[in-house]
C-alpha positions in Angstrom: 40.3 -20.5 38.1 39.2 -24.3 37.1 36.0 -24.9 35.3 34.5 -26.3 38.4 35.2 -23.0 40.1 33.5 -20.9 37.3 30.6 -23.2 37.1 30.0 -22.6 41.1 30.3 -19.2 40.6 27.7 -19.2 37.6 25.4 -21.3 39.7 25.7 -19.0 42.6 25.0 -15.8 40.5 22.1 -17.4 38.8 20.4 -18.3 42.3 21.1 -14.6 43.3 19.4 -13.2 40.3 16.4 -15.6 40.6 16.0 -14.4 44.3 16.3 -11.0 43.4 13.7 -11.2 40.7 11.3 -13.5 43.0 11.5 -10.5 45.8 10.9 -8.0 43.2 7.8 -9.9 41.9 6.5 -10.2 45.3 6.9 -6.4 46.2 5.1 -5.7 42.8 2.1 -8.0 43.5 2.0 -6.6 47.3 1.9 -3.0 46.2 -1.0 -3.7 43.6 -3.2 -5.5 46.1 -2.6 -2.5 48.3 -3.1 0.2 46.0 -4.7 -1.2 43.1 -8.1 -0.5 42.0 -10.4 -3.4 43.1 -13.5 -4.8 40.9 -15.6 -8.0 40.8 -15.1 -10.1 37.6 -17.2 -12.9 36.0 -16.1 -15.6 33.9 -17.9 -15.1 30.8 -16.0 -18.0 28.4 -13.8 -20.8 28.5 -11.1 -21.0 25.7 -10.1 -24.5 24.7 -6.9 -25.4 22.8 -7.3 -28.5 20.4 -5.7 -31.4 21.9 -5.4 -29.8 25.4 -7.5 -30.7 28.3 -7.0 -27.6 30.1 -9.0 -24.2 29.3 -8.5 -20.6 29.9 -11.2 -18.6 31.4 -12.2 -15.3 29.9 -13.0 -12.9 32.9 -15.0 -9.6 32.3 -15.2 -6.8 34.7 -16.5 -3.1 34.3 -13.8 -0.6 34.9 -14.4 3.0 36.6 -15.4 4.8 33.4 -18.4 1.8 33.1 -16.4 0.2 30.2 -16.4 -3.6 30.0 -12.7 -5.1 30.2 -12.2 -8.7 29.3 -8.6 -10.7 29.9 -7.4 -14.1 30.2 -5.4 -14.9 33.1 -1.9 -16.1 32.8 -2.5 -19.2 34.9 -4.3 -22.1 33.1 -5.0 -25.7 33.5 -7.4 -28.2 35.2 -8.8 -27.7 38.5 -9.0 -23.6 38.6 -12.5 -23.6 39.8 -13.7 -21.0 37.2 -16.5 -22.3 35.6 -19.0 -20.0 33.7 -20.4 -17.4 36.0 -17.8 -17.7 38.7 -17.5 -14.3 40.5 -14.2 -13.2 41.5 -12.1 -10.1 42.8 -10.1 -8.4 40.1 -7.3 -5.8 41.0 
């Protein structure tokens, strides 16, 4: 085998692994939205990092036992439309 053949083989393998991981993530998201518990969350805070124009919303909701739960979504950045007081579904 030449180095080029090995490189092509590795690229194909990496592509297949990426496709598998993406399909797995999509199945997990579908299951969560179908069978997960749904609540309404509210943006209660914005965290700003020094020297960064983006912010991370802090969302709070009440679980089924009546306890408040706060979390920060993975997606951050400008233009998310998550101002303080914004209500959104949480699964």
